[in-house]
C-alpha positions in Angstrom: -0.1 0.0 -0.1 1.4 3.4 -1.0 1.9 6.2 1.6 -1.3 8.0 0.6 -3.7 5.1 0.9 -6.8 7.4 1.8 -6.1 10.0 -1.1 -9.4 11.2 -2.5 -11.5 9.4 0.1 -14.0 11.2 2.4 -15.5 9.9 5.7 -18.4 11.4 7.4 -19.1 10.7 11.0 -21.9 11.3 13.6 -20.6 13.2 16.7 -22.7 11.8 19.5 -21.6 8.6 20.9 -18.4 8.5 18.6 -16.5 11.5 19.4 -18.0 12.6 22.7 -18.1 9.4 24.5 -16.1 6.2 25.3 -13.3 5.6 22.9 -13.1 9.2 21.3 -9.2 9.3 21.6 -8.9 6.2 19.6 -11.3 7.7 17.0 -9.5 11.0 16.9 -6.2 9.3 16.3 -7.6 7.2 13.5 -9.0 10.2 12.0 -5.6 11.9 12.2 -4.0 9.1 10.5 -6.7 9.1 7.8 -6.1 12.8 7.1 -2.3 12.4 7.1 -2.7 9.9 4.3 -4.7 12.2 2.1 -8.4 11.7 3.3 -11.0 14.0 4.1 -13.0 13.9 7.3 -16.0 15.8 8.6 -19.1 15.4 10.9 -22.7 14.9 9.7 -24.8 15.7 12.8 -28.0 16.8 14.0 -26.3 19.5 16.0 -26.2 23.1 14.8 -22.5 23.2 15.3 -19.7 21.5 17.3 -17.9 24.4 18.7 -16.8 23.8 22.2 -18.0 20.2 22.2 -14.7 18.4 21.3 -11.4 20.2 21.9 -9.2 20.2 18.8 -12.0 19.3 16.5 -10.5 21.8 13.9 -7.4 19.6 13.6 -9.5 16.5 12.5 -12.2 18.3 10.2 -10.9 19.2 6.8 -14.2 19.2 4.8 -17.4 21.3 5.4 -19.5 20.2 8.3 -23.1 18.9 7.7 -25.3 20.2 10.6 -28.9 20.3 11.6 -29.8 17.0 9.9 -28.5 18.3 6.6 -30.2 21.7 6.7 -27.0 23.5 6.9 -23.5 22.9 5.5 -20.9 25.1 7.1 -17.1 25.7 6.7 -15.0 25.3 9.9 -15.1 29.2 10.4 -19.0 28.9 10.8 -19.8 30.4 7.4 -22.8 28.6 6.0 -22.3 27.4 2.4 -25.7 25.8 2.1 -28.9 26.3 4.1 -32.3 24.6 3.5 -34.8 25.5 6.1 -38.6 25.0 6.6 -40.7 28.1 6.1 -42.2 29.0 9.6 -45.8 28.0 8.5 -44.6 24.5 7.4 -42.7 24.2 10.6 -45.7 25.0 12.6 -47.9 22.4 10.8 -45.2 19.9 11.6 -45.2 20.8 15.2 -49.0 20.5 15.3 -48.7 17.0 14.1 -45.8 16.1 16.4 -48.1 17.3 19.3 -50.5 14.5 18.7 -50.1 10.8 19.8 -48.2 8.7 19.3 -45.4 11.1 19.0 -45.3 12.1 22.7 -46.9 14.4 25.0 -43.8 15.9 26.8 -41.3 16.4 24.1 -39.0 19.3 23.4 -39.0 20.4 19.8 -36.1 22.2 18.1 -37.2 24.2 15.1 -34.7 26.0 12.8 -36.0 28.6 10.5 -34.4 31.3 8.4 -36.5 34.1 9.7 -34.5 35.4 12.6 -31.2 35.4 14.4 -30.6 34.8 18.1 -27.4 35.5 19.9 -27.1 31.9 21.0 -26.4 30.5 17.5 -25.3 33.2 15.3 -25.4 31.6 12.0 -28.9 30.4 12.2 -32.2 30.9 13.8 -32.9 28.6 16.9 -36.3 28.3 18.5 -36.8 25.9 21.3 -40.4 25.0 21.8 -41.7 23.2 24.9 -45.1 22.1 24.1 -47.8 21.7 26.8 -49.0 18.3 27.6 -52.6 17.3 27.1 -54.7 17.4 30.2 
C-alpha cells in the first residue's frame, strides 16, 4: 500500500456517541492518520455546530460540516455554504402533528427557520419550543 492510501476518500461521522463518548481518543487518532494519508473527514450531525464540544476538532475536520440533519452545510469558520430551512408556516404544521399521539406528550422540539437570528447560534435561527401536555 502506498503512503497516501486515503487519497481522494472522505469519511462522514456522527458526533454523538462517536466523538463525545467512550473511545473518542482512539477515533480522533484514527482520523488524524486517515487525514495524514490524504483523506477528508467531517461530521454529519443533527447539531447546529460542534464548537466547544470537542477540543481540537478543527485539527481533524478538513471538509465542510453537515449540521442540523442536513439543513446546513458550513465551513470550519462557521460560514454557511448551504442552508435549506422549513418555512415557519410549514414548521408550525409539523409541530402541530408532532403534538399529537403517538409522538409523545412531553417532548422538546427544536425548530430551525431562516426568519430571525438569536445571539445563541449566530449563523441560524434557533427556536426551542416546549409544548404543553394534554390534560
